[in-house]
MARMIZA-163991 format. One record per residue (C-alpha): residue number from 1; x, y, z. Coordinates in steps of 0.25 Angstrom, whole numbers, plus 5000, padded with zeros to 4 digits. Example, Ala and Ser with C-alpha at 12.3 -4.5 7.8 and 13.67 -1.06 7.14 Angstrom:
<lovos>
<lovo 1 <5049 4982 5031>>;
<lovo 2 <5055 4996 5029>>;
</lovos>
This chain:
<lovos>
<lovo 1 <5132 5148 4676>>;
<lovo 2 <5124 5138 4670>>;
<lovo 3 <5116 5126 4674>>;
<lovo 4 <5126 5115 4677>>;
<lovo 5 <5125 5104 4664>>;
<lovo 6 <5136 5093 4662>>;
<lovo 7 <5145 5095 4651>>;
<lovo 8 <5151 5084 4642>>;
<lovo 9 <5161 5084 4631>>;
<lovo 10 <5150 5084 4620>>;
<lovo 11 <5134 5084 4623>>;
<lovo 12 <5129 5071 4616>>;
<lovo 13 <5119 5073 4604>>;
<lovo 14 <5105 5072 4607>>;
<lovo 15 <5103 5059 4601>>;
<lovo 16 <5110 5048 4592>>;
<lovo 17 <5098 5050 4582>>;
<lovo 18 <5099 5065 4580>>;
<lovo 19 <5107 5070 4568>>;
<lovo 20 <5121 5073 4570>>;
<lovo 21 <5119 5084 4560>>;
<lovo 22 <5112 5092 4571>>;
<lovo 23 <5123 5092 4579>>;
<lovo 24 <5131 5104 4584>>;
<lovo 25 <5123 5116 4577>>;
<lovo 26 <5135 5127 4578>>;
<lovo 27 <5149 5130 4580>>;
<lovo 28 <5153 5140 4592>>;
<lovo 29 <5147 5153 4591>>;
<lovo 30 <5158 5164 4587>>;
<lovo 31 <5161 5178 4589>>;
<lovo 32 <5169 5189 4581>>;
<lovo 33 <5181 5184 4588>>;
<lovo 34 <5179 5170 4582>>;
<lovo 35 <5181 5166 4598>>;
<lovo 36 <5170 5156 4604>>;
<lovo 37 <5163 5164 4614>>;
<lovo 38 <5160 5157 4628>>;
<lovo 39 <5149 5160 4637>>;
<lovo 40 <5155 5159 4652>>;
<lovo 41 <5144 5153 4661>>;
<lovo 42 <5145 5155 4676>>;
<lovo 43 <5151 5143 4682>>;
<lovo 44 <5142 5133 4691>>;
<lovo 45 <5147 5136 4704>>;
<lovo 46 <5142 5137 4718>>;
<lovo 47 <5151 5148 4723>>;
<lovo 48 <5148 5162 4723>>;
<lovo 49 <5142 5168 4710>>;
<lovo 50 <5153 5179 4710>>;
<lovo 51 <5163 5167 4709>>;
<lovo 52 <5155 5160 4699>>;
<lovo 53 <5154 5173 4690>>;
<lovo 54 <5167 5177 4692>>;
<lovo 55 <5173 5165 4687>>;
<lovo 56 <5164 5165 4674>>;
<lovo 57 <5168 5179 4670>>;
<lovo 58 <5183 5177 4673>>;
<lovo 59 <5181 5164 4664>>;
<lovo 60 <5176 5173 4653>>;
<lovo 61 <5186 5183 4654>>;
<lovo 62 <5197 5172 4653>>;
<lovo 63 <5190 5166 4640>>;
<lovo 64 <5188 5180 4635>>;
<lovo 65 <5204 5182 4637>>;
<lovo 66 <5209 5170 4632>>;
<lovo 67 <5206 5175 4617>>;
<lovo 68 <5200 5163 4613>>;
<lovo 69 <5186 5165 4618>>;
<lovo 70 <5175 5176 4618>>;
<lovo 71 <5166 5177 4630>>;
<lovo 72 <5152 5181 4634>>;
<lovo 73 <5153 5193 4641>>;
<lovo 74 <5148 5195 4655>>;
<lovo 75 <5139 5206 4649>>;
<lovo 76 <5132 5198 4638>>;
<lovo 77 <5131 5186 4649>>;
<lovo 78 <5124 5194 4658>>;
<lovo 79 <5115 5200 4648>>;
<lovo 80 <5110 5186 4644>>;
<lovo 81 <5108 5183 4657>>;
<lovo 82 <5099 5194 4659>>;
<lovo 83 <5091 5192 4647>>;
<lovo 84 <5088 5179 4649>>;
<lovo 85 <5084 5182 4665>>;
<lovo 86 <5096 5176 4671>>;
<lovo 87 <5107 5180 4681>>;
<lovo 88 <5121 5177 4685>>;
<lovo 89 <5121 5164 4693>>;
<lovo 90 <5109 5158 4686>>;
<lovo 91 <5113 5145 4678>>;
<lovo 92 <5112 5148 4664>>;
<lovo 93 <5100 5137 4659>>;
<lovo 94 <5105 5128 4649>>;
<lovo 95 <5093 5129 4641>>;
<lovo 96 <5099 5145 4639>>;
<lovo 97 <5112 5142 4637>>;
<lovo 98 <5112 5141 4621>>;
<lovo 99 <5104 5153 4620>>;
<lovo 100 <5115 5161 4630>>;
<lovo 101 <5126 5155 4621>>;
<lovo 102 <5119 5159 4608>>;
<lovo 103 <5115 5174 4614>>;
<lovo 104 <5130 5176 4620>>;
<lovo 105 <5135 5169 4606>>;
<lovo 106 <5144 5161 4614>>;
<lovo 107 <5149 5146 4609>>;
<lovo 108 <5154 5142 4622>>;
<lovo 109 <5151 5142 4637>>;
<lovo 110 <5157 5138 4650>>;
<lovo 111 <5151 5129 4660>>;
<lovo 112 <5158 5127 4673>>;
<lovo 113 <5159 5126 4688>>;
<lovo 114 <5166 5134 4699>>;
<lovo 115 <5169 5130 4712>>;
<lovo 116 <5176 5131 4726>>;
<lovo 117 <5175 5119 4733>>;
<lovo 118 <5183 5123 4745>>;
<lovo 119 <5176 5137 4747>>;
<lovo 120 <5181 5152 4745>>;
<lovo 121 <5195 5155 4745>>;
<lovo 122 <5198 5140 4739>>;
<lovo 123 <5200 5133 4725>>;
<lovo 124 <5190 5138 4715>>;
<lovo 125 <5187 5129 4704>>;
<lovo 126 <5180 5129 4691>>;
<lovo 127 <5178 5120 4678>>;
<lovo 128 <5173 5127 4665>>;
<lovo 129 <5169 5119 4654>>;
<lovo 130 <5167 5125 4639>>;
<lovo 131 <5155 5122 4632>>;
<lovo 132 <5153 5123 4616>>;
<lovo 133 <5137 5121 4615>>;
<lovo 134 <5136 5122 4600>>;
<lovo 135 <5148 5112 4598>>;
<lovo 136 <5143 5102 4609>>;
<lovo 137 <5157 5103 4616>>;
<lovo 138 <5163 5106 4630>>;
<lovo 139 <5177 5109 4635>>;
<lovo 140 <5178 5104 4649>>;
<lovo 141 <5184 5113 4658>>;
<lovo 142 <5196 5109 4668>>;
<lovo 143 <5195 5111 4683>>;
<lovo 144 <5201 5124 4688>>;
<lovo 145 <5204 5129 4701>>;
<lovo 146 <5210 5142 4707>>;
<lovo 147 <5214 5146 4721>>;
<lovo 148 <5200 5153 4725>>;
<lovo 149 <5189 5161 4720>>;
<lovo 150 <5197 5174 4718>>;
<lovo 151 <5204 5168 4706>>;
<lovo 152 <5191 5166 4696>>;
<lovo 153 <5199 5171 4684>>;
<lovo 154 <5211 5162 4685>>;
<lovo 155 <5201 5151 4687>>;
<lovo 156 <5195 5155 4673>>;
<lovo 157 <5208 5155 4666>>;
<lovo 158 <5210 5140 4671>>;
<lovo 159 <5195 5137 4666>>;
<lovo 160 <5197 5142 4652>>;
<lovo 161 <5210 5134 4649>>;
<lovo 162 <5203 5124 4644>>;
<lovo 163 <5196 5130 4633>>;
<lovo 164 <5209 5137 4629>>;
<lovo 165 <5216 5126 4628>>;
<lovo 166 <5204 5119 4620>>;
<lovo 167 <5204 5132 4610>>;
<lovo 168 <5213 5124 4599>>;
<lovo 169 <5201 5113 4600>>;
<lovo 170 <5190 5123 4601>>;
<lovo 171 <5194 5129 4588>>;
<lovo 172 <5197 5115 4580>>;
<lovo 173 <5183 5112 4586>>;
<lovo 174 <5176 5124 4581>>;
<lovo 175 <5182 5122 4567>>;
<lovo 176 <5178 5107 4567>>;
<lovo 177 <5164 5110 4572>>;
<lovo 178 <5162 5122 4562>>;
<lovo 179 <5164 5112 4550>>;
<lovo 180 <5156 5102 4556>>;
<lovo 181 <5145 5111 4558>>;
<lovo 182 <5146 5115 4543>>;
<lovo 183 <5145 5102 4539>>;
<lovo 184 <5160 5101 4533>>;
<lovo 185 <5163 5088 4540>>;
<lovo 186 <5177 5085 4534>>;
<lovo 187 <5183 5098 4538>>;
<lovo 188 <5175 5095 4552>>;
<lovo 189 <5183 5081 4552>>;
<lovo 190 <5195 5089 4548>>;
<lovo 191 <5195 5098 4561>>;
<lovo 192 <5189 5088 4571>>;
<lovo 193 <5201 5078 4567>>;
<lovo 194 <5211 5091 4570>>;
<lovo 195 <5202 5091 4583>>;
<lovo 196 <5205 5077 4587>>;
<lovo 197 <5220 5080 4586>>;
<lovo 198 <5219 5090 4597>>;
<lovo 199 <5209 5081 4605>>;
<lovo 200 <5210 5067 4601>>;
<lovo 201 <5202 5061 4611>>;
<lovo 202 <5192 5071 4610>>;
<lovo 203 <5179 5063 4609>>;
<lovo 204 <5171 5075 4603>>;
<lovo 205 <5181 5077 4591>>;
<lovo 206 <5180 5061 4589>>;
<lovo 207 <5165 5063 4590>>;
<lovo 208 <5164 5075 4579>>;
<lovo 209 <5174 5068 4569>>;
<lovo 210 <5164 5056 4570>>;
<lovo 211 <5153 5064 4567>>;
<lovo 212 <5161 5071 4555>>;
<lovo 213 <5162 5057 4549>>;
<lovo 214 <5147 5054 4552>>;
<lovo 215 <5144 5068 4544>>;
<lovo 216 <5154 5064 4533>>;
<lovo 217 <5146 5051 4532>>;
<lovo 218 <5159 5043 4536>>;
<lovo 219 <5149 5035 4545>>;
<lovo 220 <5160 5024 4547>>;
<lovo 221 <5171 5035 4551>>;
<lovo 222 <5162 5042 4560>>;
<lovo 223 <5158 5027 4568>>;
<lovo 224 <5173 5023 4569>>;
<lovo 225 <5175 5039 4576>>;
<lovo 226 <5164 5037 4584>>;
<lovo 227 <5167 5023 4588>>;
<lovo 228 <5182 5027 4591>>;
<lovo 229 <5175 5038 4601>>;
<lovo 230 <5168 5027 4608>>;
<lovo 231 <5179 5018 4609>>;
<lovo 232 <5191 5026 4611>>;
<lovo 233 <5187 5040 4616>>;
<lovo 234 <5173 5041 4623>>;
<lovo 235 <5166 5027 4623>>;
<lovo 236 <5152 5034 4627>>;
<lovo 237 <5152 5046 4620>>;
<lovo 238 <5137 5049 4620>>;
<lovo 239 <5138 5057 4606>>;
<lovo 240 <5147 5046 4599>>;
<lovo 241 <5137 5035 4604>>;
<lovo 242 <5125 5042 4598>>;
<lovo 243 <5131 5044 4584>>;
<lovo 244 <5136 5030 4584>>;
<lovo 245 <5123 5024 4588>>;
<lovo 246 <5115 5034 4578>>;
<lovo 247 <5126 5031 4565>>;
<lovo 248 <5125 5015 4568>>;
<lovo 249 <5110 5016 4568>>;
<lovo 250 <5110 5024 4556>>;
<lovo 251 <5119 5013 4550>>;
<lovo 252 <5109 5003 4554>>;
<lovo 253 <5121 4997 4564>>;
<lovo 254 <5111 4995 4574>>;
<lovo 255 <5119 4985 4584>>;
<lovo 256 <5129 4995 4585>>;
<lovo 257 <5118 5006 4587>>;
<lovo 258 <5111 4999 4598>>;
<lovo 259 <5124 4995 4605>>;
<lovo 260 <5129 5012 4604>>;
<lovo 261 <5114 5017 4609>>;
<lovo 262 <5115 5006 4620>>;
<lovo 263 <5128 5013 4623>>;
<lovo 264 <5122 5027 4623>>;
<lovo 265 <5109 5021 4630>>;
<lovo 266 <5118 5016 4641>>;
<lovo 267 <5125 5029 4643>>;
<lovo 268 <5111 5038 4643>>;
<lovo 269 <5100 5028 4647>>;
<lovo 270 <5090 5039 4647>>;
<lovo 271 <5094 5044 4633>>;
<lovo 272 <5081 5040 4625>>;
<lovo 273 <5089 5040 4611>>;
<lovo 274 <5100 5031 4615>>;
<lovo 275 <5090 5020 4620>>;
<lovo 276 <5081 5023 4607>>;
<lovo 277 <5092 5020 4597>>;
<lovo 278 <5096 5008 4605>>;
<lovo 279 <5081 5003 4605>>;
<lovo 280 <5081 5006 4589>>;
<lovo 281 <5092 4999 4585>>;
<lovo 282 <5089 4986 4593>>;
<lovo 283 <5075 4986 4586>>;
<lovo 284 <5084 4987 4572>>;
<lovo 285 <5092 4974 4578>>;
<lovo 286 <5078 4967 4581>>;
<lovo 287 <5082 4965 4594>>;
<lovo 288 <5068 4969 4600>>;
<lovo 289 <5070 4965 4615>>;
<lovo 290 <5081 4974 4617>>;
<lovo 291 <5074 4985 4608>>;
<lovo 292 <5063 4983 4617>>;
<lovo 293 <5071 4985 4630>>;
<lovo 294 <5077 4996 4624>>;
<lovo 295 <5064 5003 4620>>;
<lovo 296 <5059 5001 4636>>;
<lovo 297 <5070 5009 4640>>;
<lovo 298 <5068 5019 4630>>;
<lovo 299 <5055 5022 4635>>;
<lovo 300 <5061 5023 4650>>;
<lovo 301 <5068 5033 4645>>;
<lovo 302 <5057 5041 4638>>;
<lovo 303 <5042 5036 4634>>;
<lovo 304 <5037 5046 4623>>;
<lovo 305 <5040 5040 4610>>;
<lovo 306 <5027 5031 4607>>;
<lovo 307 <5036 5024 4595>>;
<lovo 308 <5044 5019 4605>>;
<lovo 309 <5033 5013 4612>>;
<lovo 310 <5028 5008 4600>>;
<lovo 311 <5043 5001 4597>>;
<lovo 312 <5041 4994 4611>>;
<lovo 313 <5028 4988 4610>>;
<lovo 314 <5028 4980 4597>>;
<lovo 315 <5041 4974 4603>>;
<lovo 316 <5035 4969 4616>>;
<lovo 317 <5023 4964 4607>>;
<lovo 318 <5031 4956 4598>>;
<lovo 319 <5038 4952 4612>>;
<lovo 320 <5026 4947 4616>>;
<lovo 321 <5021 4940 4604>>;
<lovo 322 <5036 4933 4603>>;
<lovo 323 <5034 4929 4618>>;
<lovo 324 <5018 4925 4615>>;
<lovo 325 <5023 4914 4604>>;
<lovo 326 <5034 4909 4614>>;
<lovo 327 <5023 4906 4624>>;
<lovo 328 <5027 4916 4635>>;
<lovo 329 <5014 4924 4636>>;
<lovo 330 <5016 4930 4649>>;
<lovo 331 <5029 4937 4644>>;
<lovo 332 <5021 4938 4631>>;
<lovo 333 <5009 4946 4638>>;
<lovo 334 <5020 4955 4645>>;
<lovo 335 <5026 4959 4633>>;
<lovo 336 <5014 4962 4627>>;
<lovo 337 <5010 4971 4640>>;
<lovo 338 <5021 4979 4637>>;
<lovo 339 <5019 4981 4622>>;
<lovo 340 <5005 4986 4626>>;
<lovo 341 <5012 4997 4635>>;
<lovo 342 <5020 5000 4625>>;
<lovo 343 <5008 5002 4613>>;
<lovo 344 <5001 5010 4623>>;
<lovo 345 <5012 5020 4627>>;
<lovo 346 <5015 5023 4613>>;
<lovo 347 <5000 5025 4611>>;
<lovo 348 <5000 5034 4622>>;
<lovo 349 <5012 5043 4618>>;
<lovo 350 <5006 5042 4603>>;
<lovo 351 <4994 5050 4607>>;
<lovo 352 <5003 5060 4615>>;
<lovo 353 <5008 5064 4603>>;
<lovo 354 <5004 5077 4599>>;
<lovo 355 <4999 5071 4583>>;
<lovo 356 <4997 5057 4588>>;
<lovo 357 <4998 5045 4578>>;
<lovo 358 <4985 5038 4579>>;
<lovo 359 <4989 5026 4572>>;
<lovo 360 <5000 5025 4579>>;
<lovo 361 <4992 5026 4593>>;
<lovo 362 <4983 5016 4587>>;
<lovo 363 <4993 5006 4583>>;
<lovo 364 <4997 5006 4598>>;
<lovo 365 <4986 5004 4603>>;
<lovo 366 <4982 4992 4594>>;
<lovo 367 <4996 4986 4598>>;
<lovo 368 <4993 4990 4613>>;
<lovo 369 <4981 4981 4612>>;
<lovo 370 <4987 4971 4605>>;
<lovo 371 <4997 4970 4615>>;
<lovo 372 <4987 4970 4626>>;
<lovo 373 <4981 4958 4620>>;
<lovo 374 <4994 4950 4621>>;
<lovo 375 <4996 4955 4635>>;
<lovo 376 <4983 4948 4639>>;
<lovo 377 <4977 4962 4641>>;
<lovo 378 <4963 4963 4634>>;
<lovo 379 <4958 4974 4641>>;
<lovo 380 <4970 4982 4637>>;
<lovo 381 <4970 4978 4623>>;
<lovo 382 <4954 4982 4623>>;
<lovo 383 <4958 4998 4628>>;
<lovo 384 <4968 4997 4618>>;
<lovo 385 <4959 4994 4607>>;
<lovo 386 <4948 5002 4611>>;
<lovo 387 <4958 5013 4610>>;
<lovo 388 <4963 5011 4598>>;
<lovo 389 <4949 5009 4591>>;
<lovo 390 <4945 5023 4598>>;
<lovo 391 <4956 5028 4590>>;
<lovo 392 <4954 5021 4576>>;
<lovo 393 <4943 5012 4576>>;
<lovo 394 <4950 5007 4562>>;
<lovo 395 <4961 5004 4568>>;
<lovo 396 <4965 4989 4561>>;
<lovo 397 <4958 4978 4569>>;
<lovo 398 <4957 4986 4582>>;
<lovo 399 <4944 4984 4584>>;
<lovo 400 <4945 4969 4580>>;
<lovo 401 <4956 4968 4592>>;
<lovo 402 <4947 4976 4601>>;
<lovo 403 <4935 4966 4598>>;
<lovo 404 <4946 4955 4599>>;
<lovo 405 <4949 4958 4612>>;
<lovo 406 <4936 4961 4617>>;
<lovo 407 <4931 4947 4613>>;
<lovo 408 <4943 4940 4618>>;
<lovo 409 <4939 4947 4633>>;
<lovo 410 <4925 4942 4630>>;
<lovo 411 <4918 4955 4628>>;
<lovo 412 <4910 4950 4615>>;
<lovo 413 <4900 4963 4615>>;
<lovo 414 <4912 4973 4614>>;
<lovo 415 <4920 4963 4604>>;
<lovo 416 <4907 4962 4595>>;
<lovo 417 <4908 4978 4594>>;
<lovo 418 <4923 4979 4592>>;
<lovo 419 <4921 4968 4581>>;
<lovo 420 <4911 4974 4574>>;
<lovo 421 <4919 4987 4574>>;
<lovo 422 <4931 4979 4570>>;
<lovo 423 <4926 4974 4557>>;
<lovo 424 <4923 4989 4552>>;
<lovo 425 <4939 4991 4552>>;
<lovo 426 <4947 4980 4550>>;
<lovo 427 <4952 4974 4537>>;
<lovo 428 <4943 4963 4528>>;
<lovo 429 <4952 4951 4531>>;
<lovo 430 <4948 4954 4548>>;
<lovo 431 <4933 4955 4545>>;
<lovo 432 <4931 4940 4546>>;
<lovo 433 <4938 4938 4560>>;
<lovo 434 <4929 4950 4565>>;
<lovo 435 <4916 4944 4561>>;
<lovo 436 <4920 4930 4564>>;
<lovo 437 <4921 4936 4580>>;
<lovo 438 <4909 4944 4578>>;
<lovo 439 <4903 4931 4574>>;
<lovo 440 <4907 4925 4587>>;
<lovo 441 <4903 4933 4596>>;
<lovo 442 <4889 4934 4591>>;
<lovo 443 <4888 4919 4589>>;
<lovo 444 <4892 4919 4604>>;
<lovo 445 <4881 4927 4607>>;
<lovo 446 <4872 4918 4599>>;
<lovo 447 <4869 4931 4590>>;
<lovo 448 <4870 4920 4578>>;
<lovo 449 <4864 4929 4568>>;
<lovo 450 <4875 4939 4570>>;
<lovo 451 <4886 4928 4571>>;
<lovo 452 <4882 4922 4558>>;
<lovo 453 <4883 4936 4551>>;
<lovo 454 <4896 4939 4556>>;
<lovo 455 <4903 4926 4552>>;
<lovo 456 <4896 4928 4537>>;
<lovo 457 <4903 4941 4539>>;
<lovo 458 <4916 4935 4543>>;
<lovo 459 <4915 4923 4531>>;
<lovo 460 <4915 4937 4520>>;
<lovo 461 <4929 4939 4523>>;
<lovo 462 <4935 4927 4531>>;
<lovo 463 <4945 4918 4523>>;
<lovo 464 <4945 4906 4520>>;
<lovo 465 <4951 4899 4532>>;
<lovo 466 <4942 4908 4541>>;
<lovo 467 <4929 4905 4533>>;
<lovo 468 <4928 4891 4539>>;
<lovo 469 <4928 4895 4553>>;
<lovo 470 <4919 4905 4550>>;
<lovo 471 <4909 4896 4543>>;
<lovo 472 <4910 4887 4555>>;
<lovo 473 <4907 4897 4564>>;
<lovo 474 <4896 4903 4556>>;
<lovo 475 <4890 4888 4554>>;
<lovo 476 <4890 4886 4568>>;
<lovo 477 <4885 4899 4571>>;
<lovo 478 <4872 4895 4563>>;
<lovo 479 <4872 4883 4568>>;
<lovo 480 <4870 4888 4582>>;
<lovo 481 <4860 4898 4577>>;
<lovo 482 <4851 4887 4572>>;
<lovo 483 <4854 4881 4585>>;
<lovo 484 <4848 4892 4591>>;
<lovo 485 <4836 4894 4583>>;
<lovo 486 <4832 4879 4585>>;
<lovo 487 <4833 4878 4599>>;
<lovo 488 <4843 4865 4597>>;
<lovo 489 <4854 4869 4608>>;
<lovo 490 <4842 4872 4619>>;
<lovo 491 <4841 4861 4626>>;
<lovo 492 <4829 4866 4634>>;
<lovo 493 <4821 4869 4621>>;
<lovo 494 <4807 4862 4620>>;
<lovo 495 <4805 4862 4605>>;
<lovo 496 <4791 4859 4606>>;
<lovo 497 <4789 4871 4615>>;
<lovo 498 <4796 4879 4606>>;
<lovo 499 <4788 4877 4595>>;
<lovo 500 <4776 4878 4602>>;
<lovo 501 <4778 4891 4606>>;
<lovo 502 <4785 4896 4592>>;
<lovo 503 <4799 4899 4596>>;
<lovo 504 <4803 4886 4585>>;
<lovo 505 <4797 4890 4574>>;
<lovo 506 <4798 4885 4559>>;
<lovo 507 <4805 4897 4556>>;
<lovo 508 <4815 4896 4567>>;
<lovo 509 <4817 4880 4564>>;
<lovo 510 <4819 4885 4548>>;
<lovo 511 <4831 4897 4553>>;
<lovo 512 <4838 4886 4561>>;
<lovo 513 <4838 4877 4550>>;
<lovo 514 <4844 4887 4541>>;
<lovo 515 <4854 4891 4550>>;
<lovo 516 <4859 4877 4551>>;
<lovo 517 <4860 4875 4535>>;
<lovo 518 <4868 4889 4537>>;
<lovo 519 <4875 4881 4548>>;
<lovo 520 <4878 4868 4540>>;
<lovo 521 <4882 4877 4527>>;
<lovo 522 <4893 4884 4534>>;
<lovo 523 <4898 4871 4543>>;
<lovo 524 <4900 4863 4530>>;
<lovo 525 <4909 4874 4523>>;
<lovo 526 <4919 4872 4536>>;
<lovo 527 <4931 4863 4531>>;
<lovo 528 <4939 4866 4545>>;
<lovo 529 <4943 4851 4550>>;
<lovo 530 <4943 4857 4564>>;
<lovo 531 <4931 4861 4563>>;
<lovo 532 <4925 4849 4555>>;
<lovo 533 <4919 4841 4568>>;
<lovo 534 <4912 4854 4574>>;
<lovo 535 <4905 4855 4558>>;
<lovo 536 <4902 4841 4557>>;
<lovo 537 <4895 4842 4572>>;
<lovo 538 <4887 4855 4567>>;
<lovo 539 <4883 4849 4554>>;
<lovo 540 <4878 4837 4560>>;
<lovo 541 <4869 4845 4571>>;
<lovo 542 <4864 4854 4560>>;
<lovo 543 <4858 4841 4553>>;
<lovo 544 <4852 4836 4566>>;
<lovo 545 <4845 4851 4569>>;
<lovo 546 <4841 4850 4555>>;
<lovo 547 <4832 4838 4558>>;
<lovo 548 <4829 4844 4570>>;
<lovo 549 <4823 4857 4565>>;
<lovo 550 <4816 4850 4555>>;
<lovo 551 <4808 4842 4565>>;
<lovo 552 <4807 4855 4573>>;
<lovo 553 <4800 4861 4561>>;
<lovo 554 <4790 4849 4558>>;
<lovo 555 <4786 4851 4573>>;
<lovo 556 <4784 4866 4570>>;
<lovo 557 <4775 4862 4559>>;
<lovo 558 <4768 4852 4568>>;
<lovo 559 <4765 4862 4578>>;
<lovo 560 <4761 4874 4568>>;
<lovo 561 <4751 4863 4562>>;
<lovo 562 <4745 4858 4574>>;
<lovo 563 <4742 4873 4581>>;
</lovos>
């Protein structure tokens, strides 16, 4: 007896992407007699074990007496059970069956059922399948019946008739498979055609003919044969659908590949490779929305491949950009949030790998952070950028985006720290933008000296169009600095008192005049018409402020003399 397992005419291949050449590693194990050897397993049955064992060995004797087969003896069977710490009545685990077949040199095993629905003394029924595991082939048994449990030998004789009748087919199959496994495909084709004359509707024979054509590089003939199977014999034949799908994909016929993988995915929704093939065929067809839906189905089946998440993330992000441009902000943010989830999951899966790809993890974190920004989640963006710079401080623009995010979040202290780090790692053409932001932060803090230094650094690498704006910013900062020194904007300032107590000195006035000179020099270089009005007002004010300062200096001189 073995663990009960559904039997099929042909077990499906592992996946369409697997090489066909890996299929069918060996032919039937043969004995000195030249006959296939059969391992007769105890049938699945709820009856008394003595009845089941009696039928098991009556079946073995009937096969032996037929002259067509050798059988595993009862002694060898029991010795194997003993060596593997099993007893009669135990199910043979599926995992142990290949070893059992190999050890006992069997090429066929039986899988059957034995039942007596109406109880002892009534009809005993059996059905026995004959399975060729190395050939992925099963001869389906027929329902047999005898009067009662005393006639197990007669029941066994009935149960072997199906394989006896198939002996001619088995012989032809063995020859054809032998040629196929030896890569003599023209001879294999010739024998499969003979086999087809015996069984014209046998889907397995048609399938093997298609494989022969494929191996002989007759791809068109192979596809015609596979299409014949699907249209006339077995429309849902999984192995054929797998090969058709992979063949179409290999020929860049992505439309038909996608359709075939879609059929497979419909037949087996939980089979990862089918939805995988469908998704990538859709990518090749540039049908991104459908591909995104297929990839989302894929990760629900199994979410262990970081590269799949990296397929979904960019598609979600791209969709967010399209919706943003179309003015649908809410929908754009929804897709950006999904992009962030996928990039984050890809980073998480990558980190679990035995040899994590640090570059890929950093890419994932970068894209996750950018997706968070699009989704309006600045906190999430800061967290992702922080993880990124912790892994790789030199990652392109990581510190820059971390700084920009903090700046837009009005966290200027952190923004300043991040900008000062960013300028160490970015390309030269990015330095001007960073120094400009640094200058703006210092200007807002009224740290005019640091602000003008930053704007000066920005001017060193800025292009012509940006320089105009930077000159305006530096000029107005010099102007504000001069205002701060000469108390021009302090409505409560009493100049007489300031001069009297020494807070307004000749040196301070000269410094303010020098700053106004620098401001005027910068502002006069600003040629942007949009800034012309502001520039004119500043320059006019500077003229007035100079006159005011010169008068203040005269007043300071007078005070100094009278003292």
